[in-house]
C-alpha positions in Angstrom: 8.2 -9.5 15.4 11.5 -8.5 14.4 12.7 -4.9 13.8 15.2 -4.4 11.3 16.9 -1.7 10.0 19.3 -1.5 7.0 20.4 1.0 4.1 19.3 0.0 0.9 19.0 2.2 -2.8 20.1 5.2 -0.7 17.8 4.9 2.5 17.6 3.6 5.4 14.9 1.2 6.0 13.4 0.1 8.7 10.8 -3.4 8.2 8.9 -5.8 10.9 10.2 -9.6 9.9 8.4 -12.6 11.4 8.1 -16.1 11.0 10.6 -18.8 8.6 9.8 -20.1 4.6 8.4 -18.7 1.6 8.8 -14.8 1.4 5.6 -12.5 1.0 6.2 -9.2 1.2 3.0 -6.9 3.3 3.5 -2.9 1.8 1.3 -0.5 3.7 -0.8 2.6 2.3 -1.8 5.9 4.1 -2.3 7.0 6.6 -0.6 4.3 7.7 2.9 2.4 8.4 4.0 -1.0 8.9 1.4 -1.0 11.9 -1.5 -1.7 9.7 0.1 -5.3 9.6 -0.3 -6.1 13.4 -3.0 -8.7 12.2 -2.1 -10.3 9.5 1.7 -11.0 10.2 1.3 -13.4 13.3 -1.3 -15.7 11.0 0.9 -15.3 8.0 4.4 -16.0 9.9 3.0 -19.3 11.4 3.0 -20.2 7.2 5.9 -18.1 5.3 8.4 -15.2 6.3 7.0 -12.8 6.2 8.6 -8.8 5.8 6.8 -5.6 6.1 8.7 -1.8 5.7 7.9 0.9 5.9 7.9 2.7 3.0 9.8 6.1 2.0 8.8 9.0 3.6 7.0 6.9 6.1 7.3 5.1 9.7 10.7 4.4 10.7 11.7 5.1 7.1 14.3 7.4 6.2 12.0 10.6 4.7 14.0 12.5 2.1 12.8 15.3 -0.1 13.0 13.9 -3.7 12.6 9.8 -5.0 9.0 9.7 -4.5 8.0 7.9 -7.7 6.6 4.7 -7.7 9.4 3.6 -9.9 11.9 4.1 -7.3 9.7 3.4 -4.4 10.4 -0.4 -6.4 13.8 0.1 -6.8 13.6 0.2 -2.4 12.2 -2.4 -2.3 14.3 -4.0 -4.9 17.5 -2.9 -3.0 15.9 -4.4 0.1 15.0 -8.0 -1.1 18.8 -8.0 -2.3 19.9 -6.9 0.8 18.1 -9.5 2.4 18.9 -12.4 -0.7 15.5 -12.8 -1.6 15.1 -13.4 -5.6 11.2 -13.7 -5.7 8.1 -12.8 -3.3 4.3 -13.1 -2.8 3.6 -9.4 -3.0 1.0 -7.5 -1.2 0.0 -3.9 -1.1 -2.9 -1.6 0.4 -3.2 1.6 -1.2 -0.4 3.2 -1.8 1.4 0.3 -1.2 -0.7 -1.2 -3.9 0.8 0.8 -6.8 4.2 0.7 -5.4 3.5 -3.2 -5.5 2.3 -2.8 -9.1 4.7 -1.2 -10.6 7.3 -3.4 -9.2 5.5 -6.1 -10.5 5.4 -4.4 -14.0 9.2 -3.4 -13.3 10.7 -6.6 -12.1 8.3 -8.8 -13.6 11.2 -11.8 -12.8 10.7 -11.8 -9.3 6.9 -12.1 -8.2 4.8 -15.0 -8.1 1.9 -13.5 -7.5 -0.2 -9.7 -6.5 -3.0 -9.0 -3.9 -3.4 -5.0 -4.4 -6.2 -4.0 -2.1 -8.8 -1.6 -1.9 -6.9 1.0 -5.0 -7.7 2.2 -8.0 -4.0 3.1 -10.3 -3.0 6.1 -10.2 -3.7 6.5 -14.1 -7.3 5.5 -13.8 -7.7 8.2 -11.1 -6.7 10.7 -13.6 -8.4 9.7 -16.5 -11.5 9.4 -14.7 -11.2 12.4 -12.7 -14.6 14.7 -13.1 -16.6 16.0 -10.6 -17.6 13.0 -8.3 -14.7 11.8 -8.6 -12.5 14.9 -7.9 -15.0 15.1 -4.4 -13.8 11.8 -3.2 -10.3 12.5 -4.0 -9.9 16.0 -2.8 -7.4 14.6 -1.2 -5.0 13.5 -3.6 -5.3 17.1 -4.8 -4.8 19.2 -2.1 -1.9 17.3 -0.4 -0.2 18.1 -4.3 -0.3 21.5 -3.2 3.2 22.8 -2.0 4.0 23.3 2.0 0.5 24.4 2.6 -1.0 21.1 4.3 2.1 20.5 6.7 1.2 24.4 7.9 -2.2 23.5 8.3 -1.4 19.9 9.5 1.5 20.4 12.0 0.4 20.4 15.6 -2.9 18.8 14.4 -1.8 15.3 13.3 -4.8 13.7 15.7 -7.4 15.7 13.6 -6.3 15.3 10.4 -5.7 11.1 10.8 -8.9 11.2 12.6 -11.3 12.5 9.4 -9.3 9.7 7.4 -9.9 6.7 9.9 -13.4 7.9 10.8 -15.0 8.8 7.2 -13.1 6.1 5.3 -13.8 3.1 7.9 -17.5 1.1 8.0 -16.9 1.2 11.4 -15.9 4.8 12.5 -14.2 3.9 15.3 -12.3 0.7 13.6 -8.4 2.5 14.8 -9.2 3.7 17.7 -7.4 3.8 21.5 -3.5 2.3 21.3 -4.2 1.7 17.5 -4.7 5.4 16.9 -2.1 6.7 19.0 0.3 4.7 17.0 -0.7 6.3 14.2 -0.2 9.7 15.5 2.7 9.3 17.1 4.4 8.2 13.6 2.9 11.3 11.6 4.2 13.3 14.8 7.6 12.5 13.8 10.3 15.1 12.0 9.3 14.8 8.2 6.6 12.6 8.2 3.8 14.4 6.7 5.8 16.0 4.4 7.0 12.5 3.2 3.4 10.9 2.7 2.6 14.3 1.4 5.6 13.9 -1.1 4.7 10.6 -2.1 0.9 12.1 -3.7 2.7 14.7 -5.2 4.8 12.3 -7.2 1.3 11.2 -8.8 2.5 13.5 -12.9 5.5 11.5 -12.4 3.5 8.2 -11.8 0.8 8.6 -14.0 3.2 8.9 -16.7 5.1 5.8 -16.2 1.7 3.5 -15.8 0.6 5.4 -19.3 3.9 3.8 -20.7 3.1 0.8 -20.2 -0.5 0.3 -20.1 -1.1 -2.1 -22.5 1.7 -4.4 -20.7 -1.0 -6.7 -18.2 0.8 -8.2 -14.6 1.3 -11.7 -16.5 1.3 -13.7 -12.6 -1.7 -14.5 -10.6 -3.4 -11.3 -9.0 -6.1 -10.7 -6.0 -7.5 -7.6 -6.1 -9.6 -7.1 -3.1 -11.7 -4.0 -1.6 -14.5 -2.7 0.7 -17.0 -2.6 -0.9 -18.6 0.5 1.2 -16.2 2.8 0.5 -17.4 5.1 -2.0 -14.0 6.1 -3.5 -13.3 3.3 -4.7 -16.1 0.1 -4.7 -19.1 3.0 -4.9 -16.8 5.1 -7.9 -15.1 2.4 -10.5 -15.8 -1.1 -11.0 -13.0 -2.7 -9.8 -13.4 -6.0 -11.3 -12.9 -4.5 -14.8 -10.7 -2.0 -13.4 -8.8 -5.1 -12.6 -8.9 -6.8 -15.6 -7.8 -4.2 -17.0 -4.6 -4.3 -15.8 -3.5 -8.5 -15.1 -4.2 -11.6 -17.4 -5.3 -13.6 -14.5 -7.8 -12.2 -12.1 -9.6 -13.1 -8.8 -11.8 -10.2 -7.5 -12.9 -9.7 -4.3 -15.2 -7.3 -2.6 -15.3 -7.3 1.1 -19.0 -6.5 2.6 -19.1 -4.3 5.5 -16.2 -2.9 4.4 -14.2 0.7 3.8 -10.6 2.2 2.6 -8.8 -0.6 5.2 -10.3 -4.3 5.0 -6.9 -5.7 6.8 -7.7 -3.7 9.9 -11.8 -3.9 9.4 -12.4 -7.2 8.1 -9.0 -8.7 9.1 -10.0 -11.7 9.7 -11.6 -12.0 6.6 -8.7 -10.7 4.7 -6.4 -13.5 6.3 -8.3 -16.2 5.3 -8.0 -14.3 1.7 -4.8 -14.0 1.5 -4.1 -17.7 3.1 -6.6 -19.0 0.3 -4.6 -17.2 -2.8 -0.9 -17.8 -0.9 -1.4 -21.4 -1.4 1.3 -23.8 -3.0 3.7 -20.5 -2.5 6.3 -22.3 -2.3 9.7 -19.5 -2.6 10.3 -21.3 -5.8 11.6 -19.9 -9.0 9.0 -20.5 -11.8 
């Protein structure tokens, strides 16, 4: 795996690249970085050119004060692909990365051959469904939008903050431990890292408006939605197959048993098998 940094859409973007062939882009979620794909990159790179950026505000990518609405974060990806001379991709997104991937696919449909969204309820659906149960499950959506306070409370306690999520969100609370946990703590202790993640959540009102504008436009390319069957905030609260049938014309729905919010880390072999199967036939050719 090779690490690169390029300037695209006005920011320095860090990404991992491995393999050759048809391009497959992996977009991580919260509370992670592109390190989340460490179990997928070596497997997919045997067949494809894999590109895994750190999203705006995360990891080793720049963390500016603005620009976190998903349309602009989709422009980040478009600019990165332009820099690399890549026109069309297979796109995989988890959590926050799935939000960017969905917006990218809607805004740039000609550039996506197939889409995978992992353990993600679209922002618009979360907002429309808000009630006491959803608010309890999505408390961090609300807390992270409070200006300045999360950064003040988390500073110096990044390990406690991250440990809560990794313990609460995984079927096996010890899934993320040792050097893997340390890697995330180090990433979120970098200057601006917590603020960047908070800015991603603080873009929610604008994200909802963008999603509402084209809510009736279904994703046209083949789409696979997979999720952890044991994560209360997603599969335990929403009918995920129904949610994504309302988002895409051609849907494959795959719940994963004994799995929480981080399928690519909790059940990597199952996820890798699903990805390889779904990506079959992707040659990089234009539609």
